KOLVO-663156 format. One record per residue (C-alpha): residue in three letters; z negated, x, y; chain; residue number from 1. Coordinates in steps of 0.2 Angstrom, whole numbers. Example, Ala and Ser with C-alpha at 12.3 -4.5 7.8 and 13.67 -1.06 7.14 Angstrom:
2
['ALA',[-39,62,-22],'A',1],
['SER',[-36,68,-5],'A',2],
This chain:
354
['MET',[0,0,0],'A',1],
['LYS',[4,6,18],'A',2],
['ALA',[-4,1,34],'A',3],
['LEU',[5,-5,50],'A',4],
['VAL',[-5,-3,65],'A',5],
['LEU',[2,-12,81],'A',6],
['SER',[-3,-3,97],'A',7],
['GLY',[9,-10,110],'A',8],
['GLY',[6,-22,124],'A',9],
['SER',[2,-18,142],'A',10],
['GLY',[-17,-22,142],'A',11],
['THR',[-17,-31,159],'A',12],
['ARG',[-34,-39,157],'A',13],
['LEU',[-41,-21,155],'A',14],
['ARG',[-34,-15,172],'A',15],
['PRO',[-37,-4,181],'A',16],
['VAL',[-43,7,167],'A',17],
['SER',[-27,2,157],'A',18],
['HIS',[-16,8,171],'A',19],
['SER',[-16,25,165],'A',20],
['LEU',[-24,24,148],'A',21],
['PRO',[-18,13,133],'A',22],
['LYS',[-32,1,129],'A',23],
['GLN',[-31,6,111],'A',24],
['LEU',[-37,23,117],'A',25],
['VAL',[-52,17,127],'A',26],
['PRO',[-68,25,119],'A',27],
['LEU',[-81,15,110],'A',28],
['ALA',[-96,26,105],'A',29],
['ASN',[-86,41,112],'A',30],
['GLN',[-71,38,99],'A',31],
['PRO',[-55,30,104],'A',32],
['LEU',[-53,12,97],'A',33],
['LEU',[-39,18,86],'A',34],
['ALA',[-50,31,78],'A',35],
['HIS',[-61,16,72],'A',36],
['VAL',[-46,7,66],'A',37],
['LEU',[-39,22,56],'A',38],
['ARG',[-57,24,48],'A',39],
['GLY',[-56,7,42],'A',40],
['VAL',[-38,10,35],'A',41],
['ARG',[-43,26,27],'A',42],
['ASP',[-59,18,19],'A',43],
['LEU',[-47,6,9],'A',44],
['GLY',[-39,21,2],'A',45],
['ILE',[-23,19,12],'A',46],
['THR',[-16,35,19],'A',47],
['GLU',[1,31,25],'A',48],
['VAL',[1,22,42],'A',49],
['GLY',[15,16,53],'A',50],
['MET',[10,14,71],'A',51],
['VAL',[20,4,83],'A',52],
['VAL',[19,11,100],'A',53],
['PRO',[28,8,117],'A',54],
['ALA',[44,17,118],'A',55],
['GLY',[44,31,131],'A',56],
['THR',[25,34,131],'A',57],
['ALA',[16,48,122],'A',58],
['GLN',[-2,46,125],'A',59],
['ILE',[-6,38,108],'A',60],
['GLU',[4,51,99],'A',61],
['LYS',[-4,65,109],'A',62],
['THR',[-22,59,105],'A',63],
['LEU',[-20,55,87],'A',64],
['GLY',[-7,68,82],'A',65],
['ASP',[0,67,64],'A',66],
['GLY',[-16,58,59],'A',67],
['SER',[-23,72,48],'A',68],
['ARG',[-39,73,58],'A',69],
['HIS',[-42,55,53],'A',70],
['GLY',[-37,57,34],'A',71],
['VAL',[-20,48,36],'A',72],
['THR',[-2,52,39],'A',73],
['ILE',[5,43,54],'A',74],
['THR',[23,38,57],'A',75],
['TYR',[26,33,75],'A',76],
['LEU',[38,18,77],'A',77],
['PRO',[43,15,95],'A',78],
['GLN',[45,-3,102],'A',79],
['ASP',[56,-5,118],'A',80],
['ALA',[45,-19,125],'A',81],
['PRO',[32,-31,119],'A',82],
['ARG',[42,-44,109],'A',83],
['GLY',[29,-51,98],'A',84],
['LEU',[20,-46,82],'A',85],
['ALA',[34,-52,71],'A',86],
['HIS',[46,-41,80],'A',87],
['ALA',[34,-26,78],'A',88],
['VAL',[34,-29,59],'A',89],
['ALA',[53,-31,60],'A',90],
['ILE',[56,-14,67],'A',91],
['ALA',[45,-7,54],'A',92],
['ARG',[55,-14,40],'A',93],
['VAL',[63,2,34],'A',94],
['TYR',[47,11,35],'A',95],
['LEU',[37,-2,25],'A',96],
['ASP',[51,-3,12],'A',97],
['ASP',[47,-16,-2],'A',98],
['GLU',[28,-13,-2],'A',99],
['ASP',[13,-24,2],'A',100],
['PHE',[5,-19,18],'A',101],
['LEU',[-10,-21,29],'A',102],
['LEU',[-6,-27,46],'A',103],
['HIS',[-20,-21,59],'A',104],
['LEU',[-19,-24,77],'A',105],
['GLY',[-24,-8,86],'A',106],
['ASP',[-35,-17,99],'A',107],
['ASN',[-46,-26,86],'A',108],
['LEU',[-62,-18,81],'A',109],
['LEU',[-68,-22,63],'A',110],
['PRO',[-81,-9,59],'A',111],
['ASP',[-88,-17,44],'A',112],
['GLY',[-72,-14,34],'A',113],
['LEU',[-60,-24,25],'A',114],
['GLY',[-65,-20,7],'A',115],
['ASP',[-69,-38,2],'A',116],
['PRO',[-53,-46,9],'A',117],
['ALA',[-42,-32,1],'A',118],
['ALA',[-50,-35,-16],'A',119],
['GLU',[-47,-54,-14],'A',120],
['PHE',[-29,-51,-9],'A',121],
['ARG',[-26,-41,-24],'A',122],
['ARG',[-35,-54,-35],'A',123],
['ARG',[-25,-69,-28],'A',124],
['ARG',[-8,-61,-25],'A',125],
['ALA',[-3,-74,-12],'A',126],
['ALA',[12,-70,-1],'A',127],
['ALA',[0,-67,13],'A',128],
['HIS',[-19,-66,15],'A',129],
['LEU',[-26,-70,32],'A',130],
['LEU',[-43,-67,39],'A',131],
['VAL',[-51,-80,50],'A',132],
['GLN',[-67,-82,59],'A',133],
['LYS',[-75,-97,68],'A',134],
['VAL',[-75,-96,87],'A',135],
['THR',[-82,-107,101],'A',136],
['ASP',[-65,-108,110],'A',137],
['PRO',[-50,-105,99],'A',138],
['ARG',[-37,-108,112],'A',139],
['PRO',[-34,-89,116],'A',140],
['TYR',[-30,-85,97],'A',141],
['GLY',[-19,-90,83],'A',142],
['VAL',[-28,-105,75],'A',143],
['VAL',[-28,-108,56],'A',144],
['GLU',[-30,-125,47],'A',145],
['LEU',[-35,-124,28],'A',146],
['ASP',[-36,-135,14],'A',147],
['ARG',[-52,-136,3],'A',148],
['ILE',[-47,-121,-8],'A',149],
['GLY',[-43,-109,6],'A',150],
['ARG',[-24,-112,7],'A',151],
['VAL',[-16,-111,24],'A',152],
['THR',[-8,-128,29],'A',153],
['ARG',[-5,-125,47],'A',154],
['LEU',[-5,-111,60],'A',155],
['VAL',[-3,-113,79],'A',156],
['GLU',[-2,-99,92],'A',157],
['LYS',[-14,-101,107],'A',158],
['PRO',[-14,-120,105],'A',159],
['ARG',[-20,-131,120],'A',160],
['ARG',[-29,-143,109],'A',161],
['PRO',[-35,-134,94],'A',162],
['ARG',[-37,-144,78],'A',163],
['SER',[-48,-130,70],'A',164],
['ASP',[-61,-118,76],'A',165],
['LEU',[-54,-104,64],'A',166],
['ALA',[-46,-90,74],'A',167],
['LEU',[-35,-77,66],'A',168],
['VAL',[-44,-60,65],'A',169],
['GLY',[-33,-45,70],'A',170],
['ALA',[-29,-39,52],'A',171],
['CYS',[-21,-47,37],'A',172],
['PHE',[-13,-42,21],'A',173],
['LEU',[6,-46,18],'A',174],
['THR',[19,-45,5],'A',175],
['PRO',[38,-41,7],'A',176],
['VAL',[42,-59,8],'A',177],
['VAL',[36,-59,26],'A',178],
['HIS',[52,-50,31],'A',179],
['GLN',[63,-65,25],'A',180],
['ALA',[52,-76,35],'A',181],
['ILE',[54,-66,51],'A',182],
['GLU',[73,-66,49],'A',183],
['ALA',[72,-85,48],'A',184],
['ILE',[62,-88,64],'A',185],
['ARG',[67,-88,82],'A',186],
['PRO',[57,-83,98],'A',187],
['GLY',[44,-95,103],'A',188],
['PRO',[40,-103,120],'A',189],
['ARG',[33,-86,126],'A',190],
['GLY',[50,-77,122],'A',191],
['GLU',[42,-68,108],'A',192],
['LEU',[44,-68,89],'A',193],
['GLU',[27,-74,83],'A',194],
['LEU',[19,-69,67],'A',195],
['THR',[11,-86,66],'A',196],
['ASP',[28,-94,66],'A',197],
['ALA',[34,-82,52],'A',198],
['VAL',[19,-87,41],'A',199],
['GLN',[21,-105,45],'A',200],
['TRP',[39,-104,39],'A',201],
['LEU',[32,-97,22],'A',202],
['VAL',[20,-112,21],'A',203],
['ASP',[34,-124,25],'A',204],
['GLN',[44,-117,11],'A',205],
['GLY',[30,-120,-1],'A',206],
['VAL',[25,-102,-3],'A',207],
['VAL',[6,-100,-5],'A',208],
['VAL',[-3,-92,9],'A',209],
['HIS',[-22,-89,8],'A',210],
['ALA',[-36,-86,21],'A',211],
['SER',[-54,-81,19],'A',212],
['GLU',[-67,-81,32],'A',213],
['TYR',[-72,-63,38],'A',214],
['ALA',[-90,-61,38],'A',215],
['GLY',[-91,-44,47],'A',216],
['TYR',[-91,-40,65],'A',217],
['TRP',[-75,-43,74],'A',218],
['ARG',[-70,-40,93],'A',219],
['ASP',[-53,-42,100],'A',220],
['ILE',[-54,-29,114],'A',221],
['ALA',[-45,-38,129],'A',222],
['ASP',[-56,-34,144],'A',223],
['SER',[-71,-24,151],'A',224],
['ASP',[-84,-36,144],'A',225],
['ASP',[-76,-33,126],'A',226],
['VAL',[-77,-14,128],'A',227],
['LEU',[-95,-15,133],'A',228],
['ALA',[-100,-27,119],'A',229],
['ALA',[-91,-17,106],'A',230],
['ASN',[-99,-1,112],'A',231],
['ARG',[-116,-9,111],'A',232],
['HIS',[-113,-15,93],'A',233],
['LEU',[-107,3,88],'A',234],
['LEU',[-121,12,97],'A',235],
['ALA',[-134,1,88],'A',236],
['GLY',[-130,11,72],'A',237],
['VAL',[-130,28,80],'A',238],
['GLU',[-139,42,71],'A',239],
['PRO',[-149,54,81],'A',240],
['VAL',[-141,71,84],'A',241],
['ARG',[-146,86,95],'A',242],
['ASP',[-132,98,95],'A',243],
['GLY',[-134,101,114],'A',244],
['ASP',[-148,108,124],'A',245],
['VAL',[-163,97,129],'A',246],
['ASP',[-175,105,141],'A',247],
['PRO',[-194,103,138],'A',248],
['PHE',[-196,92,153],'A',249],
['SER',[-184,78,146],'A',250],
['VAL',[-188,64,134],'A',251],
['LEU',[-176,57,122],'A',252],
['GLY',[-178,41,112],'A',253],
['PRO',[-176,39,93],'A',254],
['ARG',[-157,35,93],'A',255],
['VAL',[-149,47,105],'A',256],
['ARG',[-134,59,100],'A',257],
['VAL',[-132,74,111],'A',258],
['GLU',[-116,82,107],'A',259],
['HIS',[-111,101,106],'A',260],
['GLY',[-113,109,123],'A',261],
['ALA',[-121,95,132],'A',262],
['ARG',[-136,98,143],'A',263],
['VAL',[-151,86,147],'A',264],
['VAL',[-162,93,161],'A',265],
['ARG',[-177,84,168],'A',266],
['SER',[-171,67,161],'A',267],
['ARG',[-175,52,151],'A',268],
['VAL',[-163,45,138],'A',269],
['ASP',[-167,29,130],'A',270],
['GLY',[-157,25,114],'A',271],
['PRO',[-146,20,108],'A',272],
['ALA',[-135,32,118],'A',273],
['ILE',[-122,46,116],'A',274],
['ILE',[-120,61,128],'A',275],
['GLY',[-103,69,125],'A',276],
['ALA',[-99,87,123],'A',277],
['GLY',[-101,98,138],'A',278],
['SER',[-109,84,149],'A',279],
['VAL',[-124,87,160],'A',280],
['ILE',[-138,74,163],'A',281],
['ASP',[-149,81,177],'A',282],
['GLY',[-164,72,184],'A',283],
['SER',[-158,55,178],'A',284],
['HIS',[-162,41,167],'A',285],
['LEU',[-150,34,154],'A',286],
['GLY',[-154,17,148],'A',287],
['PRO',[-150,9,131],'A',288],
['TYR',[-132,7,126],'A',289],
['THR',[-124,20,137],'A',290],
['SER',[-110,31,131],'A',291],
['ILE',[-106,47,142],'A',292],
['GLY',[-90,55,138],'A',293],
['PRO',[-86,73,137],'A',294],
['GLY',[-87,84,152],'A',295],
['CYS',[-96,72,163],'A',296],
['VAL',[-110,75,176],'A',297],
['VAL',[-124,62,179],'A',298],
['ARG',[-136,69,192],'A',299],
['ASP',[-151,60,201],'A',300],
['SER',[-145,43,194],'A',301],
['ASP',[-150,28,183],'A',302],
['VAL',[-136,22,172],'A',303],
['SER',[-138,8,158],'A',304],
['GLY',[-127,-1,147],'A',305],
['THR',[-112,8,153],'A',306],
['VAL',[-96,17,146],'A',307],
['VAL',[-92,33,155],'A',308],
['LEU',[-75,41,151],'A',309],
['ASP',[-71,60,151],'A',310],
['GLU',[-75,71,166],'A',311],
['ALA',[-83,58,177],'A',312],
['ARG',[-97,62,190],'A',313],
['ILE',[-111,50,195],'A',314],
['CYS',[-122,57,208],'A',315],
['GLY',[-137,49,217],'A',316],
['VAL',[-133,32,211],'A',317],
['ARG',[-148,20,206],'A',318],
['ARG',[-146,6,194],'A',319],
['LEU',[-128,7,189],'A',320],
['VAL',[-127,-6,175],'A',321],
['ASP',[-114,-13,163],'A',322],
['SER',[-100,-3,170],'A',323],
['LEU',[-84,4,164],'A',324],
['VAL',[-80,21,172],'A',325],
['GLY',[-63,29,170],'A',326],
['ARG',[-59,47,168],'A',327],
['ALA',[-62,59,182],'A',328],
['VAL',[-70,46,192],'A',329],
['THR',[-83,50,206],'A',330],
['ILE',[-97,38,210],'A',331],
['GLU',[-109,43,224],'A',332],
['ARG',[-124,37,233],'A',333],
['GLY',[-131,20,232],'A',334],
['ASP',[-147,11,228],'A',335],
['PRO',[-143,-7,226],'A',336],
['ARG',[-158,-18,224],'A',337],
['ARG',[-152,-28,210],'A',338],
['GLY',[-141,-16,201],'A',339],
['CYS',[-123,-13,203],'A',340],
['ARG',[-108,-15,191],'A',341],
['VAL',[-91,-7,193],'A',342],
['VAL',[-75,-6,183],'A',343],
['CYS',[-64,8,189],'A',344],
['GLY',[-49,17,183],'A',345],
['ASP',[-45,35,182],'A',346],
['ASP',[-48,47,197],'A',347],
['ALA',[-56,34,208],'A',348],
['ARG',[-69,38,221],'A',349],
['VAL',[-82,25,223],'A',350],
['GLU',[-96,26,236],'A',351],
['ILE',[-109,12,233],'A',352],
['PRO',[-118,6,248],'A',353],
['GLY',[-137,5,248],'A',354],
């Protein structure tokens, strides 16, 4: 079995961060989102990965390389524009050959793995095996209707009036028959080839499609709130590591990872938290659920619940909370009474008023 990881799209809801960084590379617990995706793929024993990426861009390939650091071999498949999930599968047709495959959206976090659904797919051998999860508001998702034994009867992409609360999780297992379905459909109202339409075509032809409810953690990373929530979830399981230097005047909580070359000076760090390689925390307080990327400086500041990307500087800022700070950003001065939240893209310079 191969895996097909879809990493296209413009990430408009994650701007300004996604202006210069594909959202699939936004770090969660100091690792790119795609690194977490590839870990889940590898844990299934899948080592061949086709990755659909926007044509003309190289950031994802530059970050992941050939995949060997993640235990897989990556073949990059350029897509000229976002034309729908089914279109992405179509351009991977030659790569996939006539094999079953795991389809995984590159902006979906599933850290609890896919072992149980994979086993069920192999046992049932349906044409497609979808994963679903109950959500409060299904309208932003593909919505699935099932019969009493878990067979799919209907799929609708982003319905205005959902008839089910079962949303499609961003991973599924497909057999080669899906290629025939994709050839049979036409672009939907959004002008895209919808995978839901292809699977619905199979259902309409009388082909058996199964779905099972995914019991693990699932987060579709669409905006900054999703990044912060996913980061909190991953940090909750962080193991304490002290590979950097912590001076005797600093206090670290029980779930704090200090990576190689990092320095903590006259500071308090409440876990769970990560301090990236080469970063300096000086005279500061890091509250729970904070990730500091590599090469950052946090000086005379109080930061909590925040994701800070590489080489950012936060100096003299009190009560910075629940923020997403881009690469090489500088945030200076400020003592807001109730705390301040910022979301800023790369190279920004922010001065917080007192």
